[in-house]
VEXLUM-958107 format. One record per residue (C-alpha): residue number from 1; residue in one letter; chain; x, y, z. Coordinates in nm, 4 decimals, padded with zeros to 6 digits. Example, Ala and Ser with C-alpha at 12.3 -4.5 7.8 and 13.67 -1.06 7.14 Angstrom:
REM residues 2
1|a|A|01.2300|-00.4500|00.7800 .
2|s|A|01.3670|-00.1060|00.7140 .
***
This chain:
REM residues 129
1|r|A|02.2262|04.4534|00.2901 .
2|v|A|02.1791|04.4704|00.6659 .
3|k|A|02.3259|04.1924|00.8727 .
4|p|A|02.0398|04.0414|01.0757 .
5|s|A|02.0772|04.0600|01.4506 .
6|r|A|01.9137|03.8247|01.6980 .
7|a|A|01.6621|04.0932|01.7989 .
8|n|A|01.5734|04.1639|01.4365 .
9|l|A|01.5295|03.7926|01.3660 .
10|e|A|01.3081|03.7368|01.6688 .
11|t|A|01.0920|04.0319|01.5686 .
12|f|A|01.0831|03.9173|01.2085 .
13|f|A|00.9811|03.5597|01.2917 .
14|s|A|00.7236|03.6675|01.5471 .
15|v|A|00.5555|03.8748|01.2750 .
16|t|A|00.5991|03.6586|00.9629 .
17|r|A|00.6700|03.3060|01.0884 .
18|s|A|00.8296|03.2442|00.7500 .
19|p|A|01.2023|03.1710|00.7256 .
20|c|A|01.1810|03.1948|00.3447 .
21|a|A|01.0913|03.5638|00.3576 .
22|l|A|01.4179|03.6398|00.5397 .
23|t|A|01.6424|03.5314|00.2535 .
24|g|A|01.4146|03.6548|-00.0224 .
25|d|A|01.3536|03.2994|-00.1425 .
26|v|A|01.0348|03.2237|-00.3225 .
27|l|A|00.8015|02.9891|-00.1417 .
28|p|A|00.7791|02.6517|-00.3176 .
29|s|A|00.4723|02.6056|-00.5306 .
30|p|A|00.2355|02.3229|-00.4436 .
31|p|A|00.3036|01.9969|-00.6261 .
32|m|A|00.1410|01.9547|-00.9627 .
33|t|A|-00.1515|01.7172|-00.9547 .
34|n|A|-00.2746|01.4980|-01.2322 .
35|p|A|-00.6533|01.4502|-01.2149 .
36|t|A|-00.6315|01.1189|-01.4007 .
37|l|A|-00.3764|00.9750|-01.1589 .
38|d|A|-00.5714|01.1080|-00.8627 .
39|a|A|-00.8883|00.9385|-00.9911 .
40|e|A|-00.7005|00.6094|-01.0415 .
41|r|A|-00.5568|00.6223|-00.6889 .
42|e|A|-00.9023|00.6970|-00.5499 .
43|a|A|-01.0486|00.3996|-00.7380 .
44|r|A|-00.7684|00.1676|-00.6149 .
45|r|A|-00.8178|00.2620|-00.2520 .
46|k|A|-01.1949|00.2189|-00.2830 .
47|r|A|-01.1509|-00.1292|-00.4344 .
48|l|A|-00.9140|-00.2280|-00.1539 .
49|r|A|-01.1523|-00.1030|00.1129 .
50|s|A|-01.4495|-00.2726|-00.0560 .
51|l|A|-01.2682|-00.6063|-00.0591 .
52|r|A|-01.1676|-00.5711|00.3050 .
53|e|A|-01.5258|-00.4932|00.4019 .
54|l|A|-01.6659|-00.7802|00.1908 .
55|l|A|-01.4420|-01.0355|00.3595 .
56|p|A|-01.5242|-00.8825|00.6371 .
57|i|A|-01.2055|-00.8022|00.8243 .
58|s|A|-01.1070|-00.4963|01.0224 .
59|q|A|-00.8180|-00.2679|00.9405 .
60|e|A|-00.6467|-00.3992|01.2511 .
61|k|A|-00.6816|-00.7628|01.1421 .
62|l|A|-00.5649|-00.6861|00.7862 .
63|g|A|-00.2690|-00.5022|00.9327 .
64|a|A|-00.1795|-00.8031|01.1445 .
65|l|A|-00.2180|-01.0407|00.8474 .
66|a|A|-00.0082|-00.8149|00.6241 .
67|g|A|00.2540|-00.7340|00.8878 .
68|m|A|00.1558|-00.3678|00.9034 .
69|s|A|-00.0054|-00.1433|01.1581 .
70|r|A|-00.3719|-00.0482|01.1549 .
71|v|A|-00.2573|00.3106|01.1053 .
72|k|A|-00.0729|00.2134|00.7843 .
73|i|A|-00.3858|00.0365|00.6517 .
74|n|A|-00.5928|00.3423|00.7393 .
75|k|A|-00.3479|00.5700|00.5568 .
76|i|A|-00.3623|00.3486|00.2483 .
77|e|A|-00.7427|00.3408|00.2486 .
78|s|A|-00.7700|00.7144|00.3090 .
79|g|A|-00.5255|00.7985|00.0308 .
80|l|A|-00.2433|00.9323|00.2490 .
81|d|A|-00.0210|00.6389|00.1502 .
82|k|A|-00.0018|00.5742|-00.2233 .
83|m|A|00.0752|00.2036|-00.1864 .
84|a|A|00.3629|00.2530|-00.4315 .
85|s|A|00.6130|-00.0048|-00.3119 .
86|a|A|00.6022|-00.3641|-00.4303 .
87|k|A|00.6722|-00.4759|-00.0732 .
88|t|A|00.3546|-00.3036|00.0523 .
89|r|A|00.1448|-00.4473|-00.2306 .
90|d|A|00.2824|-00.7979|-00.1782 .
91|a|A|00.2137|-00.7793|00.1944 .
92|l|A|-00.1438|-00.6610|00.1348 .
93|a|A|-00.2017|-00.9337|-00.1252 .
94|a|A|-00.0796|-01.2015|00.1165 .
95|g|A|-00.2814|-01.0536|00.4030 .
96|l|A|-00.5971|-01.0588|00.1921 .
97|g|A|-00.5341|-01.4123|00.0644 .
98|l|A|-00.4737|-01.3134|-00.2983 .
99|t|A|-00.1845|-01.3783|-00.5307 .
100|r|A|00.0216|-01.0801|-00.6419 .
101|d|A|-00.1368|-01.0920|-00.9892 .
102|e|A|-00.4887|-01.1105|-00.8470 .
103|f|A|-00.4190|-00.8146|-00.6215 .
104|e|A|-00.2837|-00.6121|-00.9139 .
105|d|A|-00.5964|-00.7086|-01.1135 .
106|l|A|-00.8103|-00.5847|-00.8255 .
107|l|A|-00.6245|-00.2548|-00.8048 .
108|s|A|-00.6343|-00.2004|-01.1806 .
109|g|A|-01.0064|-00.2739|-01.2014 .
110|h|A|-00.9717|-00.5943|-01.4034 .
111|m|A|-01.1221|-00.7850|-01.1105 .
112|t|A|-01.4087|-00.6610|-00.8972 .
113|p|A|-01.3869|-00.6684|-00.5180 .
114|e|A|-01.6789|-00.9168|-00.5207 .
115|c|A|-01.4893|-01.1565|-00.7475 .
116|a|A|-01.1756|-01.1246|-00.5350 .
117|a|A|-01.3773|-01.1926|-00.2185 .
118|r|A|-01.5250|-01.5087|-00.3774 .
119|r|A|-01.1738|-01.6329|-00.4608 .
120|v|A|-01.0523|-01.5691|-00.1083 .
121|r|A|-01.3538|-01.7501|00.0398 .
122|r|A|-01.3087|-02.0485|-00.1943 .
123|r|A|-00.9429|-02.0786|-00.1002 .
124|a|A|-01.0280|-02.0582|00.2681 .
125|a|A|-01.2865|-02.3341|00.2198 .
126|g|A|-01.0367|-02.5449|00.0223 .
127|v|A|-01.2306|-02.5295|-00.3045 .
128|a|A|-01.0370|-02.5044|-00.6324 .
129|k|A|-01.0932|-02.2137|-00.8728 .
***
């Protein structure tokens, strides 16, 4: 095996741009995807966005209500953030005016965005369930 010199490395990287090829390592394979989970995540983000638009509040306002940035809300709605942590879900539920259970029902599809929006509006108006 030849010991790589600085000149050899610079030439190598200018041609390949891959540090893995230098050591003979295999490039990592892309992560496995599960179509069912992907479809569920897509449905959850669509329900969240639908509710936000029905209320109607902007991503910026929801971010402020939930203690997050507009960018974080955008990432959640676009699917770049999986909304996996309980802290994130609790903050979104509070920001939207839902209980934790209601928010989980919304995400799971047991409650429609329209029903959730009605509950939020009733609470804001001071009307009981």
